[in-house]
py3Dmol code that shows the C-alpha trace and the ligand (Angstrom):
import py3Dmol

protein = """\
ATOM      1  CA  MET A   1       0.000   0.000   0.000  1.00  0.00           C
ATOM      2  CA  PRO A   2       2.441   2.652  -1.188  1.00  0.00           C
ATOM      3  CA  GLY A   3       2.005   6.178   0.076  1.00  0.00           C
ATOM      4  CA  VAL A   4      -0.175   5.279   3.088  1.00  0.00           C
ATOM      5  CA  ASN A   5       1.265   5.562   6.550  1.00  0.00           C
ATOM      6  CA  THR A   6       0.373   2.276   8.246  1.00  0.00           C
ATOM      7  CA  ARG A   7      -0.083   4.090  11.557  1.00  0.00           C
ATOM      8  CA  LEU A   8      -3.085   5.867   9.988  1.00  0.00           C
ATOM      9  CA  LEU A   9      -4.775   2.593   8.985  1.00  0.00           C
ATOM     10  CA  PRO A  10      -6.931   2.208  12.150  1.00  0.00           C
ATOM     11  CA  LEU A  11      -8.081   5.800  11.685  1.00  0.00           C
ATOM     12  CA  LEU A  12      -8.981   5.141   8.015  1.00  0.00           C
ATOM     13  CA  ILE A  13     -10.890   1.995   8.933  1.00  0.00           C
ATOM     14  CA  LEU A  14     -12.819   3.932  11.613  1.00  0.00           C
ATOM     15  CA  LEU A  15     -13.611   6.674   9.085  1.00  0.00           C
ATOM     16  CA  CYS A  16     -14.883   4.088   6.576  1.00  0.00           C
ATOM     17  CA  LEU A  17     -17.045   2.475   9.254  1.00  0.00           C
ATOM     18  CA  LEU A  18     -18.537   5.832  10.279  1.00  0.00           C
ATOM     19  CA  LEU A  19     -19.213   6.728   6.648  1.00  0.00           C
ATOM     20  CA  SER A  20     -20.933   3.403   5.999  1.00  0.00           C
ATOM     21  CA  VAL A  21     -23.094   3.724   9.139  1.00  0.00           C
ATOM     22  CA  PHE A  22     -24.185   7.317   8.476  1.00  0.00           C
ATOM     23  CA  GLY A  23     -24.396   6.699   4.738  1.00  0.00           C
ATOM     24  CA  SER A  24     -26.814   3.802   5.147  1.00  0.00           C
ATOM     25  CA  ALA A  25     -28.794   5.688   7.809  1.00  0.00           C
ATOM     26  CA  GLY A  26     -29.276   8.485   5.297  1.00  0.00           C
ATOM     27  CA  ALA A  27     -30.360   6.105   2.560  1.00  0.00           C
ATOM     28  CA  SER A  28     -33.004   4.368   4.670  1.00  0.00           C
ATOM     29  CA  GLY A  29     -34.011   7.456   6.674  1.00  0.00           C
ATOM     30  CA  HIS A  30     -36.727   9.992   6.029  1.00  0.00           C
ATOM     31  CA  ALA A  31     -37.681  11.109   2.558  1.00  0.00           C
ATOM     32  CA  SER A  32     -36.978  14.600   1.321  1.00  0.00           C
ATOM     33  CA  ALA A  33     -39.323  17.040  -0.398  1.00  0.00           C
ATOM     34  CA  PRO A  34     -40.255  16.441  -4.046  1.00  0.00           C
ATOM     35  CA  LEU A  35     -38.095  17.987  -6.755  1.00  0.00           C
ATOM     36  CA  LEU A  36     -41.048  19.387  -8.680  1.00  0.00           C
ATOM     37  CA  GLN A  37     -42.908  22.600  -7.859  1.00  0.00           C
ATOM     38  CA  PHE A  38     -46.674  22.923  -7.353  1.00  0.00           C
ATOM     39  CA  ASP A  39     -48.123  24.186 -10.646  1.00  0.00           C
ATOM     40  CA  ALA A  40     -51.304  26.244 -10.056  1.00  0.00           C
ATOM     41  CA  ASP A  41     -52.134  26.216 -13.784  1.00  0.00           C
ATOM     42  CA  LEU A  42     -52.243  22.417 -13.864  1.00  0.00           C
ATOM     43  CA  ALA A  43     -54.424  22.454 -10.730  1.00  0.00           C
ATOM     44  CA  LEU A  44     -56.775  25.013 -12.326  1.00  0.00           C
ATOM     45  CA  ALA A  45     -57.066  22.802 -15.422  1.00  0.00           C
ATOM     46  CA  HIS A  46     -58.209  19.928 -13.147  1.00  0.00           C
ATOM     47  CA  ALA A  47     -60.737  22.201 -11.417  1.00  0.00           C
ATOM     48  CA  HIS A  48     -62.022  23.302 -14.845  1.00  0.00           C
ATOM     49  CA  HIS A  49     -62.474  19.710 -15.998  1.00  0.00           C
ATOM     50  CA  LEU A  50     -64.385  18.690 -12.876  1.00  0.00           C
ATOM     51  CA  SER A  51     -66.639  21.753 -12.627  1.00  0.00           C
ATOM     52  CA  GLU A  52     -67.145  22.736 -16.287  1.00  0.00           C
ATOM     53  CA  VAL A  53     -66.601  19.612 -18.437  1.00  0.00           C
ATOM     54  CA  ILE A  54     -68.177  17.137 -15.974  1.00  0.00           C
ATOM     55  CA  GLY A  55     -70.251  19.597 -13.912  1.00  0.00           C
ATOM     56  CA  ASP A  56     -72.594  18.528 -11.088  1.00  0.00           C
ATOM     57  CA  ARG A  57     -71.378  15.412  -9.248  1.00  0.00           C
ATOM     58  CA  PRO A  58     -73.799  14.448  -6.454  1.00  0.00           C
ATOM     59  CA  ALA A  59     -72.924  11.054  -4.943  1.00  0.00           C
ATOM     60  CA  GLY A  60     -74.778   8.288  -6.771  1.00  0.00           C
ATOM     61  CA  SER A  61     -75.279  10.350  -9.957  1.00  0.00           C
ATOM     62  CA  GLU A  62     -74.050   9.922 -13.527  1.00  0.00           C
ATOM     63  CA  GLY A  63     -71.813  12.984 -12.975  1.00  0.00           C
ATOM     64  CA  GLU A  64     -70.203  11.314  -9.948  1.00  0.00           C
ATOM     65  CA  ARG A  65     -69.512   8.139 -11.967  1.00  0.00           C
ATOM     66  CA  ARG A  66     -67.928  10.159 -14.784  1.00  0.00           C
ATOM     67  CA  ALA A  67     -65.803  12.075 -12.289  1.00  0.00           C
ATOM     68  CA  ALA A  68     -64.717   8.847 -10.544  1.00  0.00           C
ATOM     69  CA  GLY A  69     -63.618   7.355 -13.874  1.00  0.00           C
ATOM     70  CA  TRP A  70     -61.729  10.506 -14.832  1.00  0.00           C
ATOM     71  CA  LEU A  71     -60.009  10.725 -11.416  1.00  0.00           C
ATOM     72  CA  ALA A  72     -59.019   7.050 -11.533  1.00  0.00           C
ATOM     73  CA  GLY A  73     -57.493   7.665 -14.965  1.00  0.00           C
ATOM     74  CA  GLN A  74     -55.559  10.712 -13.723  1.00  0.00           C
ATOM     75  CA  PHE A  75     -54.040   8.802 -10.783  1.00  0.00           C
ATOM     76  CA  ALA A  76     -53.286   5.755 -12.973  1.00  0.00           C
ATOM     77  CA  THR A  77     -51.509   7.943 -15.545  1.00  0.00           C
ATOM     78  CA  LEU A  78     -49.281   9.219 -12.716  1.00  0.00           C
ATOM     79  CA  GLY A  79     -48.329   5.602 -11.954  1.00  0.00           C
ATOM     80  CA  TYR A  80     -50.392   5.076  -8.798  1.00  0.00           C
ATOM     81  CA  GLU A  81     -52.149   1.855  -7.884  1.00  0.00           C
ATOM     82  CA  VAL A  82     -55.811   2.837  -8.121  1.00  0.00           C
ATOM     83  CA  ARG A  83     -59.015   1.310  -6.839  1.00  0.00           C
ATOM     84  CA  ILE A  84     -62.631   2.395  -6.718  1.00  0.00           C
ATOM     85  CA  GLN A  85     -64.374   1.798  -3.390  1.00  0.00           C
ATOM     86  CA  PRO A  86     -68.176   1.679  -3.786  1.00  0.00           C
ATOM     87  CA  PHE A  87     -70.423   2.309  -0.779  1.00  0.00           C
ATOM     88  CA  LEU A  88     -74.161   2.194  -0.152  1.00  0.00           C
ATOM     89  CA  PHE A  89     -76.046   5.136   1.293  1.00  0.00           C
ATOM     90  CA  SER A  90     -79.451   6.758   1.010  1.00  0.00           C
ATOM     91  CA  ARG A  91     -80.645  10.272   0.228  1.00  0.00           C
ATOM     92  CA  SER A  92     -84.233  11.186   1.055  1.00  0.00           C
ATOM     93  CA  GLY A  93     -85.089   7.496   1.286  1.00  0.00           C
ATOM     94  CA  ARG A  94     -83.486   6.627  -2.077  1.00  0.00           C
ATOM     95  CA  PRO A  95     -80.834   3.868  -1.895  1.00  0.00           C
ATOM     96  CA  LEU A  96     -77.749   4.958  -3.846  1.00  0.00           C
ATOM     97  CA  ILE A  97     -74.193   3.816  -4.523  1.00  0.00           C
ATOM     98  CA  GLY A  98     -71.330   6.275  -4.160  1.00  0.00           C
ATOM     99  CA  MET A  99     -67.656   5.774  -5.004  1.00  0.00           C
ATOM    100  CA  ASN A 100     -64.393   6.762  -3.326  1.00  0.00           C
ATOM    101  CA  VAL A 101     -61.340   6.848  -5.608  1.00  0.00           C
ATOM    102  CA  ILE A 102     -58.185   5.618  -3.843  1.00  0.00           C
ATOM    103  CA  ALA A 103     -54.624   5.916  -5.201  1.00  0.00           C
ATOM    104  CA  THR A 104     -51.584   4.507  -3.426  1.00  0.00           C
ATOM    105  CA  ARG A 105     -47.816   4.503  -3.760  1.00  0.00           C
ATOM    106  CA  SER A 106     -45.844   2.358  -1.322  1.00  0.00           C
ATOM    107  CA  GLY A 107     -43.186   3.803   0.945  1.00  0.00           C
ATOM    108  CA  HIS A 108     -41.152   2.096   3.655  1.00  0.00           C
ATOM    109  CA  PRO A 109     -43.317  -0.673   5.150  1.00  0.00           C
ATOM    110  CA  ASP A 110     -42.347   0.234   8.747  1.00  0.00           C
ATOM    111  CA  TYR A 111     -43.755   3.766   8.457  1.00  0.00           C
ATOM    112  CA  GLY A 112     -47.427   3.087   7.823  1.00  0.00           C
ATOM    113  CA  VAL A 113     -49.561   5.396   5.704  1.00  0.00           C
ATOM    114  CA  LEU A 114     -50.081   9.136   5.286  1.00  0.00           C
ATOM    115  CA  TYR A 115     -53.580   9.941   3.955  1.00  0.00           C
ATOM    116  CA  VAL A 116     -54.342  12.977   1.819  1.00  0.00           C
ATOM    117  CA  GLY A 117     -57.941  13.595   0.757  1.00  0.00           C
ATOM    118  CA  ALA A 118     -60.528  15.918  -0.772  1.00  0.00           C
ATOM    119  CA  HIS A 119     -64.179  15.303  -1.649  1.00  0.00           C
ATOM    120  CA  TYR A 120     -65.208  15.462  -5.306  1.00  0.00           C
ATOM    121  CA  ASP A 121     -68.987  15.176  -4.903  1.00  0.00           C
ATOM    122  CA  THR A 122     -71.374  18.144  -4.968  1.00  0.00           C
ATOM    123  CA  VAL A 123     -74.762  18.809  -3.404  1.00  0.00           C
ATOM    124  CA  GLU A 124     -77.768  17.772  -5.485  1.00  0.00           C
ATOM    125  CA  ARG A 125     -79.731  20.605  -7.075  1.00  0.00           C
ATOM    126  CA  ILE A 126     -83.232  21.379  -5.827  1.00  0.00           C
ATOM    127  CA  PRO A 127     -85.391  22.308  -8.855  1.00  0.00           C
ATOM    128  CA  GLY A 128     -86.817  25.793  -8.553  1.00  0.00           C
ATOM    129  CA  PHE A 129     -84.344  26.854  -5.878  1.00  0.00           C
ATOM    130  CA  PRO A 130     -80.880  28.395  -6.195  1.00  0.00           C
ATOM    131  CA  TYR A 131     -79.367  25.349  -4.518  1.00  0.00           C
ATOM    132  CA  GLY A 132     -76.763  22.929  -5.898  1.00  0.00           C
ATOM    133  CA  GLY A 133     -74.361  23.335  -8.796  1.00  0.00           C
ATOM    134  CA  PRO A 134     -71.019  22.332 -10.293  1.00  0.00           C
ATOM    135  CA  GLY A 135     -69.059  22.883  -7.060  1.00  0.00           C
ATOM    136  CA  ALA A 136     -65.983  24.657  -8.427  1.00  0.00           C
ATOM    137  CA  ASN A 137     -64.821  25.887  -5.027  1.00  0.00           C
ATOM    138  CA  ASP A 138     -66.683  23.163  -3.073  1.00  0.00           C
ATOM    139  CA  ASN A 139     -64.770  21.090  -3.889  1.00  0.00           C
ATOM    140  CA  ALA A 140     -63.287  20.803  -7.397  1.00  0.00           C
ATOM    141  CA  SER A 141     -60.647  23.183  -5.972  1.00  0.00           C
ATOM    142  CA  GLY A 142     -59.583  20.698  -3.269  1.00  0.00           C
ATOM    143  CA  VAL A 143     -59.487  17.773  -5.707  1.00  0.00           C
ATOM    144  CA  ALA A 144     -57.474  19.885  -8.150  1.00  0.00           C
ATOM    145  CA  VAL A 145     -54.872  20.516  -5.429  1.00  0.00           C
ATOM    146  CA  LEU A 146     -54.973  16.814  -4.520  1.00  0.00           C
ATOM    147  CA  LEU A 147     -54.221  15.742  -8.117  1.00  0.00           C
ATOM    148  CA  GLU A 148     -51.417  18.260  -8.559  1.00  0.00           C
ATOM    149  CA  LEU A 149     -49.797  17.188  -5.269  1.00  0.00           C
ATOM    150  CA  ALA A 150     -50.135  13.567  -6.408  1.00  0.00           C
ATOM    151  CA  ARG A 151     -48.122  14.540  -9.505  1.00  0.00           C
ATOM    152  CA  LEU A 152     -45.357  16.001  -7.309  1.00  0.00           C
ATOM    153  CA  TYR A 153     -45.209  12.838  -5.214  1.00  0.00           C
ATOM    154  CA  ALA A 154     -45.558  10.365  -8.092  1.00  0.00           C
ATOM    155  CA  SER A 155     -41.778   9.946  -8.196  1.00  0.00           C
ATOM    156  CA  ALA A 156     -40.505  11.636  -4.989  1.00  0.00           C
ATOM    157  CA  PRO A 157     -38.851   9.475  -2.325  1.00  0.00           C
ATOM    158  CA  LEU A 158     -41.389   8.345   0.271  1.00  0.00           C
ATOM    159  CA  THR A 159     -41.063   7.384   3.924  1.00  0.00           C
ATOM    160  CA  PRO A 160     -44.651   6.351   4.776  1.00  0.00           C
ATOM    161  CA  THR A 161     -46.879   5.013   2.029  1.00  0.00           C
ATOM    162  CA  LEU A 162     -48.944   7.810   0.465  1.00  0.00           C
ATOM    163  CA  THR A 163     -52.640   7.181  -0.050  1.00  0.00           C
ATOM    164  CA  TRP A 164     -54.694   9.827  -1.883  1.00  0.00           C
ATOM    165  CA  VAL A 165     -58.446   9.599  -1.558  1.00  0.00           C
ATOM    166  CA  ALA A 166     -61.001  11.508  -3.595  1.00  0.00           C
ATOM    167  CA  PHE A 167     -64.053  11.045  -1.367  1.00  0.00           C
ATOM    168  CA  SER A 168     -67.661  11.013  -2.461  1.00  0.00           C
ATOM    169  CA  GLY A 169     -70.731  11.368  -0.240  1.00  0.00           C
ATOM    170  CA  GLU A 170     -69.184  14.175   1.810  1.00  0.00           C
ATOM    171  CA  GLU A 171     -72.215  16.354   1.147  1.00  0.00           C
ATOM    172  CA  ASP A 172     -74.511  13.540   2.334  1.00  0.00           C
ATOM    173  CA  GLY A 173     -72.933  13.548   5.797  1.00  0.00           C
ATOM    174  CA  LEU A 174     -69.344  12.302   5.293  1.00  0.00           C
ATOM    175  CA  VAL A 175     -70.686   8.892   4.209  1.00  0.00           C
ATOM    176  CA  GLY A 176     -67.743   8.197   1.867  1.00  0.00           C
ATOM    177  CA  SER A 177     -64.970   9.060   4.324  1.00  0.00           C
ATOM    178  CA  ARG A 178     -66.747   7.302   7.204  1.00  0.00           C
ATOM    179  CA  PHE A 179     -67.084   4.194   5.009  1.00  0.00           C
ATOM    180  CA  PHE A 180     -63.391   4.434   4.072  1.00  0.00           C
ATOM    181  CA  VAL A 181     -62.210   4.788   7.693  1.00  0.00           C
ATOM    182  CA  GLY A 182     -64.705   2.157   8.865  1.00  0.00           C
ATOM    183  CA  ASN A 183     -63.116  -0.316   6.467  1.00  0.00           C
ATOM    184  CA  LEU A 184     -59.565   0.246   7.719  1.00  0.00           C
ATOM    185  CA  SER A 185     -58.357  -2.686   9.795  1.00  0.00           C
ATOM    186  CA  ILE A 186     -57.237  -2.113  13.396  1.00  0.00           C
ATOM    187  CA  GLN A 187     -53.641  -2.448  12.161  1.00  0.00           C
ATOM    188  CA  GLU A 188     -54.221   0.133   9.417  1.00  0.00           C
ATOM    189  CA  ARG A 189     -55.729   2.587  11.909  1.00  0.00           C
ATOM    190  CA  MET A 190     -52.758   2.204  14.225  1.00  0.00           C
ATOM    191  CA  GLN A 191     -50.328   2.530  11.313  1.00  0.00           C
ATOM    192  CA  ALA A 192     -51.945   5.733  10.008  1.00  0.00           C
ATOM    193  CA  GLN A 193     -49.540   8.660  10.397  1.00  0.00           C
ATOM    194  CA  ALA A 194     -52.035  11.458   9.791  1.00  0.00           C
ATOM    195  CA  MET A 195     -54.711  12.749   7.412  1.00  0.00           C
ATOM    196  CA  LEU A 196     -54.562  15.995   5.436  1.00  0.00           C
ATOM    197  CA  ASN A 197     -57.842  17.233   3.943  1.00  0.00           C
ATOM    198  CA  PHE A 198     -58.517  20.007   1.411  1.00  0.00           C
ATOM    199  CA  ASP A 199     -61.968  21.579   1.218  1.00  0.00           C
ATOM    200  CA  CYS A 200     -62.893  24.893  -0.416  1.00  0.00           C
ATOM    201  CA  VAL A 201     -59.407  26.120  -1.297  1.00  0.00           C
ATOM    202  CA  GLY A 202     -60.249  28.107  -4.443  1.00  0.00           C
ATOM    203  CA  ILE A 203     -61.370  31.506  -3.093  1.00  0.00           C
ATOM    204  CA  GLY A 204     -59.959  33.800  -0.411  1.00  0.00           C
ATOM    205  CA  ASP A 205     -56.698  35.173   0.926  1.00  0.00           C
ATOM    206  CA  ALA A 206     -56.688  33.662   4.420  1.00  0.00           C
ATOM    207  CA  LEU A 207     -55.414  30.144   5.003  1.00  0.00           C
ATOM    208  CA  HIS A 208     -57.243  28.387   7.845  1.00  0.00           C
ATOM    209  CA  ARG A 209     -56.161  25.176   9.531  1.00  0.00           C
ATOM    210  CA  TYR A 210     -58.891  23.244  11.317  1.00  0.00           C
ATOM    211  CA  TYR A 211     -58.775  20.289  13.692  1.00  0.00           C
ATOM    212  CA  HIS A 212     -61.727  18.304  15.006  1.00  0.00           C
ATOM    213  CA  ARG A 213     -60.410  16.983  18.336  1.00  0.00           C
ATOM    214  CA  ASP A 214     -58.731  19.162  20.947  1.00  0.00           C
ATOM    215  CA  GLN A 215     -55.928  16.603  21.183  1.00  0.00           C
ATOM    216  CA  ASP A 216     -55.026  17.364  17.541  1.00  0.00           C
ATOM    217  CA  ARG A 217     -54.401  21.037  18.291  1.00  0.00           C
ATOM    218  CA  ALA A 218     -50.691  20.526  19.034  1.00  0.00           C
ATOM    219  CA  PHE A 219     -50.311  18.367  15.896  1.00  0.00           C
ATOM    220  CA  VAL A 220     -51.858  21.094  13.732  1.00  0.00           C
ATOM    221  CA  GLU A 221     -49.978  23.972  15.400  1.00  0.00           C
ATOM    222  CA  ALA A 222     -46.674  22.130  14.883  1.00  0.00           C
ATOM    223  CA  LEU A 223     -47.103  22.091  11.087  1.00  0.00           C
ATOM    224  CA  PRO A 224     -44.447  24.549   9.793  1.00  0.00           C
ATOM    225  CA  VAL A 225     -46.728  26.479   7.434  1.00  0.00           C
ATOM    226  CA  ALA A 226     -47.859  30.090   7.472  1.00  0.00           C
ATOM    227  CA  SER A 227     -51.554  30.255   8.346  1.00  0.00           C
ATOM    228  CA  ASP A 228     -53.981  32.989   9.304  1.00  0.00           C
ATOM    229  CA  HIS A 229     -56.099  30.942  11.701  1.00  0.00           C
ATOM    230  CA  THR A 230     -55.919  27.640  13.543  1.00  0.00           C
ATOM    231  CA  GLY A 231     -58.916  26.295  15.433  1.00  0.00           C
ATOM    232  CA  ARG A 232     -61.880  23.963  15.533  1.00  0.00           C
ATOM    233  CA  LEU A 233     -64.343  24.145  12.658  1.00  0.00           C
ATOM    234  CA  LEU A 234     -67.415  25.394  14.495  1.00  0.00           C
ATOM    235  CA  TRP A 235     -69.830  25.506  11.559  1.00  0.00           C
ATOM    236  CA  GLY A 236     -69.790  22.749   8.969  1.00  0.00           C
ATOM    237  CA  SER A 237     -67.756  19.618   8.654  1.00  0.00           C
ATOM    238  CA  SER A 238     -65.501  17.771   6.242  1.00  0.00           C
ATOM    239  CA  ASP A 239     -63.800  14.414   5.695  1.00  0.00           C
ATOM    240  CA  HIS A 240     -60.967  14.941   8.198  1.00  0.00           C
ATOM    241  CA  VAL A 241     -63.629  14.445  10.896  1.00  0.00           C
ATOM    242  CA  ALA A 242     -64.018  10.763   9.958  1.00  0.00           C
ATOM    243  CA  PHE A 243     -60.282  10.234  10.574  1.00  0.00           C
ATOM    244  CA  ALA A 244     -60.235  12.251  13.812  1.00  0.00           C
ATOM    245  CA  GLU A 245     -63.129  10.142  15.112  1.00  0.00           C
ATOM    246  CA  ALA A 246     -60.895   7.089  14.575  1.00  0.00           C
ATOM    247  CA  ASN A 247     -58.030   8.676  16.577  1.00  0.00           C
ATOM    248  CA  ILE A 248     -55.996   9.497  13.459  1.00  0.00           C
ATOM    249  CA  PRO A 249     -54.437  13.007  13.684  1.00  0.00           C
ATOM    250  CA  ALA A 250     -56.233  15.044  11.033  1.00  0.00           C
ATOM    251  CA  VAL A 251     -56.145  18.585   9.667  1.00  0.00           C
ATOM    252  CA  LEU A 252     -58.337  20.493   7.209  1.00  0.00           C
ATOM    253  CA  LEU A 253     -56.735  23.172   5.021  1.00  0.00           C
ATOM    254  CA  ASN A 254     -59.229  25.799   3.813  1.00  0.00           C
ATOM    255  CA  MET A 255     -58.852  29.115   1.984  1.00  0.00           C
ATOM    256  CA  HIS A 256     -61.210  31.400   3.845  1.00  0.00           C
ATOM    257  CA  PRO A 257     -62.924  34.389   2.192  1.00  0.00           C
ATOM    258  CA  SER A 258     -64.771  36.912   4.327  1.00  0.00           C
ATOM    259  CA  GLU A 259     -68.159  35.324   3.462  1.00  0.00           C
ATOM    260  CA  GLY A 260     -67.338  32.068   5.288  1.00  0.00           C
ATOM    261  CA  ALA A 261     -65.363  28.848   4.780  1.00  0.00           C
ATOM    262  CA  CYS A 262     -66.689  28.113   1.270  1.00  0.00           C
ATOM    263  CA  GLY A 263     -67.227  31.624  -0.017  1.00  0.00           C
ATOM    264  CA  PRO A 264     -70.152  33.598  -1.444  1.00  0.00           C
ATOM    265  CA  HIS A 265     -71.378  30.833  -3.818  1.00  0.00           C
ATOM    266  CA  TYR A 266     -71.563  28.041  -1.239  1.00  0.00           C
ATOM    267  CA  HIS A 267     -73.899  25.250  -2.478  1.00  0.00           C
ATOM    268  CA  GLN A 268     -75.301  27.510  -5.195  1.00  0.00           C
ATOM    269  CA  PRO A 269     -75.466  27.290  -9.021  1.00  0.00           C
ATOM    270  CA  THR A 270     -73.013  30.222  -9.085  1.00  0.00           C
ATOM    271  CA  ASP A 271     -70.154  28.090  -7.616  1.00  0.00           C
ATOM    272  CA  VAL A 272     -68.504  28.018 -11.060  1.00  0.00           C
ATOM    273  CA  PHE A 273     -64.942  27.867 -12.383  1.00  0.00           C
ATOM    274  CA  VAL A 274     -64.559  31.584 -13.254  1.00  0.00           C
ATOM    275  CA  THR A 275     -64.958  32.528  -9.580  1.00  0.00           C
ATOM    276  CA  LEU A 276     -61.816  30.581  -8.589  1.00  0.00           C
ATOM    277  CA  GLU A 277     -58.705  32.553  -7.666  1.00  0.00           C
ATOM    278  CA  ARG A 278     -55.310  31.340  -8.839  1.00  0.00           C
ATOM    279  CA  THR A 279     -53.623  32.839  -5.756  1.00  0.00           C
ATOM    280  CA  ALA A 280     -55.859  30.832  -3.410  1.00  0.00           C
ATOM    281  CA  ILE A 281     -55.227  27.519  -5.227  1.00  0.00           C
ATOM    282  CA  GLU A 282     -51.496  28.246  -5.324  1.00  0.00           C
ATOM    283  CA  ARG A 283     -51.259  29.025  -1.609  1.00  0.00           C
ATOM    284  CA  ALA A 284     -53.279  25.947  -0.657  1.00  0.00           C
ATOM    285  CA  GLY A 285     -51.140  23.789  -2.954  1.00  0.00           C
ATOM    286  CA  ARG A 286     -47.811  25.079  -1.712  1.00  0.00           C
ATOM    287  CA  THR A 287     -48.972  24.756   1.889  1.00  0.00           C
ATOM    288  CA  GLY A 288     -50.121  21.215   1.149  1.00  0.00           C
ATOM    289  CA  ALA A 289     -46.736  20.326  -0.361  1.00  0.00           C
ATOM    290  CA  GLN A 290     -44.925  21.747   2.705  1.00  0.00           C
ATOM    291  CA  THR A 291     -47.262  19.863   5.033  1.00  0.00           C
ATOM    292  CA  ILE A 292     -46.750  16.532   3.261  1.00  0.00           C
ATOM    293  CA  ALA A 293     -42.953  17.050   3.207  1.00  0.00           C
ATOM    294  CA  PHE A 294     -42.978  17.814   6.962  1.00  0.00           C
ATOM    295  CA  LEU A 295     -45.178  14.813   7.772  1.00  0.00           C
ATOM    296  CA  MET A 296     -42.857  12.603   5.681  1.00  0.00           C
ATOM    297  CA  GLU A 297     -39.767  13.913   7.485  1.00  0.00           C
ATOM    298  CA  THR A 298     -41.242  13.609  10.985  1.00  0.00           C
ATOM    299  CA  SER A 299     -43.062  10.304  10.496  1.00  0.00           C
ATOM    300  CA  SER A 300     -42.351   7.686  13.130  1.00  0.00           C
ATOM    301  CA  VAL A 301     -42.094   3.913  12.895  1.00  0.00           C
ATOM    302  CA  ARG A 302     -45.600   2.461  13.001  1.00  0.00           C
ATOM    303  CA  THR A 303     -44.782  -1.209  12.858  1.00  0.00           C
ATOM    304  CA  PHE A 304     -47.794  -2.721  14.544  1.00  0.00           C
ATOM    305  CA  TYR A 305     -46.148  -5.459  16.573  1.00  0.00           C
ATOM    306  CA  ARG A 306     -43.039  -3.440  17.397  1.00  0.00           C
ATOM    307  CA  GLN A 307     -45.198  -0.624  18.694  1.00  0.00           C
ATOM    308  CA  TYR A 308     -47.822  -2.534  20.635  1.00  0.00           C
ATOM    309  CA  PHE A 309     -46.234  -5.902  21.377  1.00  0.00           C
ATOM    310  CA  PRO A 310     -42.524  -5.202  21.837  1.00  0.00           C
ATOM    311  CA  PHE A 311     -41.955  -8.635  23.336  1.00  0.00           C
ATOM    312  CA  VAL A 312     -42.959 -10.146  19.972  1.00  0.00           C
ATOM    313  CA  ALA A 313     -40.519  -7.880  18.113  1.00  0.00           C
ATOM    314  CA  HIS A 314     -37.714  -9.122  20.353  1.00  0.00           C
ATOM    315  CA  GLY A 315     -38.510 -12.594  19.055  1.00  0.00           C
ATOM    316  CA  GLY A 316     -37.697 -11.435  15.539  1.00  0.00           C
ATOM    317  CA  ALA A 317     -41.143 -10.617  14.159  1.00  0.00           C
ATOM    318  CA  ASN A 318     -42.094  -7.107  13.083  1.00  0.00           C
TER     319      ASN A 318
END
"""
ligand_1 = """\
1
ZN
Zn -66.892 20.760 0.756
"""
view = py3Dmol.view(width=600, height=400)
view.addModel(protein, "pdb")
view.setStyle({"model": 0}, {"cartoon": {"style": "trace"}})
view.addModel(ligand_1, "xyz")
view.setStyle({"model": 1}, {"stick": {}})
view.zoomTo()
view.show()
């Protein structure tokens, strides 16, 4: 070994060992943020398709089925594993079938799942009344942000598995999200890292963060994103509630105009694409990307047996 002082050999070996230990820790450690930037124009194009090309999407309707098919195609094109989850519910005594659209990309199996959701259904119109419509802000805007974030994370390194859910039946009393959470196994509930929900993010300058349970307040306040308000949602509800009820930390991101959480066209025929504000969608999207990156970086091991039955893990199982 010409040129190397043999007295330095133990030092070199120690250096190599340290490098290999920290090198491998870095490789298997937490994922970093995606390389791509949130593109508000792509998100707006999604909102346009849902609210203008497809239009009204009440759960159980032809519009909902068309939207579900389109959403499944969007997620599949991004490379996600996609499934449609049908559920039974009733509206005014009518039995109907709604559909959640679920897209998944696997991360490290020890880190469980991070859920990101937005509802794509709309309220049903009432003939003769200015009620119901194409739901551009409520909630094509949230689904548009969901799809654009799914594009950013389609190839980014993951720590927990990422599961995106476009919920239906939200407007019928959270029936889609409650069905989804109700069908998680006990292991899946325990392995859930958190749930991030987008609802009405297309109008307004103020970003509001809402939690449903008081015990989620610290979780929400710890998210390193600029917001104008953090609190409980006192009027109204959304799909994060179904997760909070199952003890999964959950947060709702909402762009809040002065007229209330869903703006001046809430549940009206005037909730149309032209009323959406690019700045609102962009802020919600960037905040969503920061939130997902933070939750990826701070995710903890959620291996079921290691967490709840450590004596089993010592026997070699996980
Ligand atoms: Zn909504």
